[in-house]
C-alpha positions in Angstrom: 0.0 0.0 0.0 1.1 3.5 -0.7 1.9 5.9 2.1 0.0 9.2 2.5 3.3 11.0 1.6 3.8 9.0 -1.6 0.3 9.6 -2.6 0.7 13.3 -2.1 3.9 13.3 -4.2 2.1 11.5 -7.0 -0.7 14.0 -7.0 1.8 16.8 -7.1 3.7 15.2 -10.0 0.4 14.9 -12.0 -0.5 18.5 -11.2 2.9 19.7 -12.4 2.7 17.7 -15.6 -0.8 19.1 -16.2 0.4 22.7 -15.7 3.3 22.1 -18.1 1.3 20.7 -21.0 0.5 23.1 -23.9 -2.4 21.7 -25.8 -1.6 21.8 -29.5 -3.4 18.8 -30.9 -5.9 16.0 -30.1 -3.1 13.8 -28.6 -2.3 16.6 -26.1 -5.9 16.9 -25.2 -6.2 13.1 -24.7 -3.1 13.3 -22.5 -4.6 16.1 -20.5 -7.9 14.1 -20.0 -5.9 11.0 -18.9 -3.9 13.0 -16.4 -7.1 14.7 -15.0 -8.6 11.2 -14.7 -5.5 9.9 -13.0 -5.5 12.8 -10.6 -9.1 12.2 -9.7 -8.4 8.5 -9.1 -5.5 9.4 -6.8 -7.6 11.9 -4.9 -10.4 9.3 -4.5 -7.8 6.8 -3.3 -6.5 9.4 -0.8 -10.0 9.9 0.6 -10.5 6.2 0.9 -7.1 5.8 2.5 -7.9 8.5 5.1 -11.2 6.9 5.9 -9.6 3.4 6.3 -6.9 4.9 8.7 -9.6 6.7 10.7 -11.6 3.5 11.0 -8.6 1.6 12.1 -7.7 4.1 14.7 -11.3 4.0 16.0 -11.2 0.2 16.3 -7.9 0.2 18.1 -9.2 2.8 20.7 -12.3 0.7 21.6 
C-alpha cells in the first residue's frame, strides 16, 4: 500500500505535468484528459485511504 506521503507526491507530479502541457493537438488533449482522470483517481484513493486509517484508529481505541 502507498503511504500518504507517496500519494501526495504522485498527486503533485500529476499536477505539475498538467500545468506544463501546452495543448496543440488532439493527442495533447487526450493526454490532459488522462492526467485529469489519474488525478481524480489518486484523490479518491487518498480519501478512501484516510477513511480506512480513521476507522482503524477508532477500532484500536475501543
